[in-house]
C-alpha positions, -999 to +999 in steps of 0.1 A: -417+349-492-380+345-492-380+338-529-352+363-537-318+346-532-290+366-517-269+380-545-252+414-543-282+436-541-273+471-552-241+460-571-257+471-604-253+507-594-289+512-583-301+547-574-281+568-550-301+601-549-313+615-516-350+604-518-340+569-526-315+569-497-343+581-474-366+554-486-339+528-479-334+542-444-371+541-437-375+505-450-344+495-430-360+507-398-393+490-406-374+457-413-357+459-379-391+467-363-407+437-379-378+415-368-382+426-333-419+421-334-415+386-348-390+376-321-411+391-293-443+374-305-424+341-310-412+343-274-448+351-262-462+321-280-436+298-265-444+310-230-482+306-233-493+279-208-524+264-225-514+227-230-539+222-258-522+251-278-486+240-272-481+224-307-498+252-326-479+279-306-445+262-313-452+260-350-463+296-353-433+306-332-410+287-356-426+303-386-421+338-371-385+330-364-380+318-400-394+351-412-372+371-389-342+353-403-353+360-439-361+397-430-326+400-414-311+388-447-332+412-467-320+440-443-284+431-452-293+433-489-310+467-485-279+481-468-255+465-493-238+445-466-235+411-483-198+416-493-190+425-457-206+393-445-198+367-471-213+338-451-247+354-457-245+342-493-274+318-498-277+315-460-315+315-460-321+302-495-337+270-483-358+285-455-386+294-479-393+257-483-402+256-446-427+284-447-456+266-464-454+235-442-451+255-410-481+276-420-503+247-429-494+225-399-499+255-376-535+259-388-541+221-385-529+221-349-549+253-342-582+241-357-581+204-349-580+184-317-562+155-334-524+153-329-503+159-359-483+126-356-448+118-370-461+118-406-464+156-404-425+157-405-427+145-442-439+180-451-404+193-443-386+167-466-380+193-494-365+218-469-342+191-453-331+177-486-324+212-500-304+222-469-283+190-471-276+197-508-264+232-498-241+220-471-210+219-493-215+256-502-223+266-466-190+250-455-169+270-479-145+296-465-157+333-466-132+342-494-147+316-518-182+328-511-172+364-517-156+354-550-187+335-559-209+366-553-186+389-573-188+368-604-225+375-608-239+407-622-273+390-626-289+358-615-277+323-622-305+303-639-306+277-611-314+303-585-343+315-607-357+280-609-352+275-571-371+308-564-400+297-587-401+262-571-403+278-536-431+301-546-451+273-563-448+251-531-458+281-510-489+288-531-499+251-529-497+253-491-516+286-490-544+269-510-544+239-487-546+262-457-574+282-472-594+250-477-587+240-442-601+272-428-632+269-449-641+237-431-645+255-398-678+272-391-674+309-392-688+314-357-657+327-339-636+359-341-604+339-345-618+322-377-626+356-391-591+368-382-575+338-398-595+344-430-583+379-431-548+367-426-552+343-455-559+372-478-529+391-465-507+359-470-520+357-506-510+394-511-476+386-496-472+357-521-480+380-550-455+405-537-428+378-535-436+368-571-431+405-581-399+406-562-386+375-580-396+390-614-378+423-606-346+406-594-345+382-623-352+408-650-329+434-635-357+459-635-352+468-599-320+487-609-343+513-625-369+514-597-369+529-562-373+495-546-350+465-550-362+429-552-349+425-516-370+454-505-402+441-521-397+406-507-390+421-472-423+441-475-441+409-482-427+394-451-435+425-430-471+422-441-473+387-426-455+396-394-475+427-386-508+411-395-501+381-373-491+404-344-523+424-349-544+392-348-525+380-317-530+413-299-568+412-305-572+377-292-556+358-263-528+335-274-546+305-261-579+312-278-593+285-302-623+282-324-646+252-324-624+224-337-627+208-371-654+181-374-638+147-370-631+125-400-658+098-406-649+065-389-638+036-410-664+010-419-646-018-401-653-021-364-621-015-344-608-039-319-618-031-283-593-008-268-587-031-238-593-065-253-573-092-236-567-071-205-602-069-188-605-060-152-621-086-130-657-076-121-650-075-084-619-054-090-637-030-113-666-024-088-641-017-060-620+006-082-651+024-095-663+030-059-629+043-049-627+066-080-662+079-074-655+087-038-623+105-047-640+126-073-668+136-050-648+142-018-614+155-030-625+169-063-591+165-080-607+176-114-604+212-101-567+210-109-565+222-145-532+204-150-543+170-136-526+141-153-537+105-156-509+091-136-515+116-108-552+106-104-542+070-106-518+074-077-546+091-057-569+061-061-541+034-058-544+022-094-520+020-123-526+045-151-536+017-175-562+003-150-576+038-145-578+045-182-596+012-188-620+018-159-630+052-172-633+040-207-656+010-197-676+026-170-681+062-183-677+055-221-652+084-223-615+091-224-597+107-194-600+143-206-637+141-213-643+123-180-627+152-161-646+178-182-679+161-173-671+167-136-659+203-143-691+211-162-712+198-133-692+219-109-695+249-131-733+244-134-736+243-096-716+275-093-736+293-119-768+283-100-754+294-067-768+328-057-738+334-035-716+334-065-738+355-088-713+384-088-684+361-099-674+361-135-680+330-156-642+328-163-634+328-126-659+301-119-646+281-148-610+283-135-622+272-101-639+243-117-607+231-133-609+245-168-576+261-178-588+283-207-620+300-219-621+281-251-618+247-233-647+257-210-669+268-239-664+236-259-669+213-230-700+231-216-717+234-250-710+197-257-725+185-224-754+210-220-761+223-255-758+259-240-730+283-235-722+291-198-737+326-203-770+311-216-771+286-188-766+314-162-793+335-179-818+307-177-810+301-141-816+338-133-849+339-153-879+335-129-903+307-138 
């Protein structure tokens, strides 16, 4: 994907007969359609409101925007416009190095509840280094870039090596992504969709290899499709397949997360060692918190933050976090979900709310997505909300 560097596609005098021109026109339209689809889907991902999906959505949005840039460049090559826009020379040659990391990190963020952390940025080191190395060329005036393009009737050897390196890195990340998906139990439609996408991504990688071979060998001069066109088709496969999967499932839908890594053998230091609440303070704070949760039910606010609840019970966020950790043996999110599950259980048992949908009841209880509700409810009850409601409706 993006393995074909931007030389003067078509300067070898490739086919000019009518069927070939019609094929170019059709592919040009498809490229523009795919670019528009990628940009629209990227915007939709960025506007999705599920907080637990924010990182994953941003990564997939960035990946789609990278593909739209590479597709735009392939469109220039298909229409023989590189000479008219000299600054397009090698403009996207390093973007291919970002495709694999974005793909892999997107899947990690999608399938795991663990934050990525700053170490994830190391995956982009090859892309950053390559871009910095290309800066002297990018800063050249347009006339020098045009002269550089005109001197080549084929491919310089270093661009061939760069294309092979990008493809090798991409295939390594696709393999790592495939292993990541295999760790998730195949009990959700999204996992099935991601596995189908993996097969399409592998096919796209194979097409990129074919595009690179065609461009390097010069065989595309004798064929109805140029290397640019084949590489663009590989990118279109990814964009349209991703859009199809996104349309079939809500943008905030998630499968059951990856199983956590086994804990280290050494016992960790207590989280709040050295800052224990006095017993009398803890009892008073706990009574205040319990009363607030029972009377005001702040957990029904799906966007409730730790500092907001702390202000309601006249505590500092650190004190509240410590109190929940020590008294409930849970973190803040799990503590809220326990109350939301109990509220949802009561609503599912309520005959007056029998006609309400489970999703409406879950939103009223404070869950902000269907996937968050399913995970929390199954964790605390061992049942899905639908199974729990069915049991309540079954006469003894």
